[in-house]
N, C-alpha and C positions, 0 to 999 in steps of 0.2 A: 366826264365819270366813268370809271372801270367797270368793264360787264363783270356780274358776280362770278367767282368760278362754278362751274357747272358741277352736278353732282352727279357720281358713277352710281351705277345699278343698286350696289349694296349698301350705299349710305341711302339712297332713295328708299329702298326696301327697309331698313332700319326705321326712318324717318315715319314712315308709313304706320307701319307695328307699334312704334313706341307713342305716336299719337293717339290711337286708338286704346293701348295698353292705360294711358293718360286720363283716358273715358272710362275708365272702369271694364276694358272688353280685356277677356283671357286671352292671352297668344297663344294659339294652336299650334304643332309643329305641323310641317307638310305631310302629310299623308302619302303612303304607297301610290306609284302609278299604277299598280295593279289593283283595282277595286276590289275590297274585302266585302264580303256576303251582297254582292251585288251582280247578278248574272244579266243586266240589262246593257252594262257596260264592259268593254275589252279591257279598255284603257279609261285613266282619267282624262278627261278631254274639258273640264273647267274648274274653277277655281272651288265652285259650290256642290260638285257631283260627289266628296267623300261627305259632304253634311247633309246629303240628301235624307236619311235617316231622322235629323232634326226635323227637318221642314215639313216631313209628311208626318211626325208624331208617331213613328216608328219608337225613337229611344228619346229620352231625355238628355239635352245638350248640358255638359259640364257647367256652363253658368250662361245667365240670361244672355249676356253678350258677348261674342268673340270675333277674333281676326286672326287670319292666317296668310300667309303667302304661298300659294299651292303650286305645286310642280304640275303640269299638265302636258299632253300630247295631242296636237292639233292633227286629224288626219282627212281632214277636208281636201285637200288638195295633195295625199301623198304620194300619188302619181308622178308630182314635179320635184322629187328629193332629187339633189343631183342636179338639178335643168334650173332652178332659181335661187335667189339670195333668202328665200324666207325662211324662217327660222320654225323648228316642229317642235322644240321642245319650249315652252313657254311658262312663265309664271303668271299665276291669278292669283291679284290681291283682291280679299273680300274681308265685310264686314257682316256682321249679322244681329240684329238685335230680337231675335227669335222668331221672327216674321208676324209678330202681332205687335200693336198700339197696346197701351196700358190701360185701353178700352177695352182690348179684346178683338178688335177690328182689324183687318188685315192690313199690315203697314203696305207703302209705296214709296218708290223714291230710290234715288243712287243708296247704294248700300244697304238696302231695305228688302230682305227676298220675302 
């Protein structure tokens, strides 16, 4: 039996986002790498950083369920730039059901922030 064709990054990203869209999540675009209205960060370092206002209740999310593929920059090992093969620009894939269950209690588990 032949091994299935491996998926490329763009195909995997589209499969991830399309899956959650099929489950009624709103696909959000990747936000800027420079945080908007967040003085606590110099650069976006995680997939959920741009959605922080939704998690904290500061802003209402555009829909109860969202998904995104967010550009981010990892700086924890920035001194190794050029010395290792570590990629510093990453993409974080995230989904969020707004942080609470239907009963209003905090949600837990993968994809639930």
